[in-house]
N, C-alpha and C positions, 0 to 999 in steps of 0.2 A: 682193216677185216673186209672182207669181199661177200658181197651180198648177190642171191640169183633171187629175179622177181618173175612170175610166171603171170602171164595175160591169154585172155581167149577164152576157158573155159565155159561152158555154159548147157542147154538144155538143145537138142536137137532131134527130130524126126531120124527114123532109120532111112537111111540113100542120103540125107544129106551132110555140109560139111562143115569145118570148123577149123580156124589155122591158129595154133598156141606159139604162145611168144615167148623166151625167156632171156633177159639180160642180165648181163653180170654188168657188177659198178663196183668200184673201190681201187685200192691200189693195186699190180701188179704185173710180172713181168710177160706174160706170155699164158695161151691156152691150151692144157693138150687136147684132151676132148671134153665134147659137149652132147649129153646125150637128152634122151627122156625114158623112164619105165613107168608103171603105172600099175594099181591096186586097187581091186576091186577087193569089196567086203567078205572077208572070212576068207579070202587069198594072201597068196603072197604079193611079193614085191617083183616085177617081171620088167626085163627090158624090153622097149619097143622100138625104140632107134640110137643111134650114136653115131657122130662125125667125129673125125681126126682134125679137128679143122676149117673143116671141109673140105680136105679132101680125098676122104674116103668115108662111105658108110653103111651102115651095121644095119639090119634089119630083123625083130622077129617074123618069122614065116607067118602068124596070123593076121599083119599088116601089109605083107607086099603084096605091089601093086595097088594099095588102095593110101599109102602114107608117105609121105616123101620129108625128110628133113634137109635143112637146109643152114649154114652160119654164115651172119654176114660178118667176118671179123673187122670192118672198122667200127661197127657197133658194138663188139661183143655179146651179139644176138646171136640164140639159135630159134629156128620158127620148126613145126611141125606142122604140117599142111594134112590134113586128115578129110580123106574124101569116103564115099559111101557106107557110111557111118554105120553101124550094125550094131542092136543090144548091147551083145558080149564085151565093145569094144568103154563100154561104163564102166569108170576107173575113177581114181582121182588120180593123175598124169605129176609125175614131180620131173622138175627141169636138175639135173647133174651136170658137175664141171668139176673137173681137176683141173688145177691153174697155178702157177708157178709164181710164185710171191716175189717182192724186191729182195727179202733173204735167202731169194734159189730155192725155199723150201717147194714141196709140192705138197700142196691139200682138196682133198675130196668135200667139194659144196652140194648141198642139196639145198632145194626150194623149197615154199610149203607145201606146196602142191593145189594142184586146179581141176576141179570138179566138170568131167566130161558126163551127161546124163544122156544116152542115146534111148529116146522114147517116146512112144505114141497113145 
């Protein structure tokens, strides 16, 4: 089985920065897409950023210019560098990955989430 483990969440002041990490572990052939989603209380889960094995990126309009997604393929780890954080960025951030298993089956995995709170 495959596991996704997030880290890096915490409490920051507006204008501050955080770097989230998500490492995929287990037995698999390859990773198609890794990305980050977030969900604020009372809201739906929304896409923040995705990366196709580090070759291409996609960002929500609300985070363009402030957030940067990157993938270290050797480590099977995706990062989200978040700069100039705003209170509206407060949410639980979830790591997501579409992974091809050793059986050639594609499976979608989610991390448990890491809380980012932007507050002063």
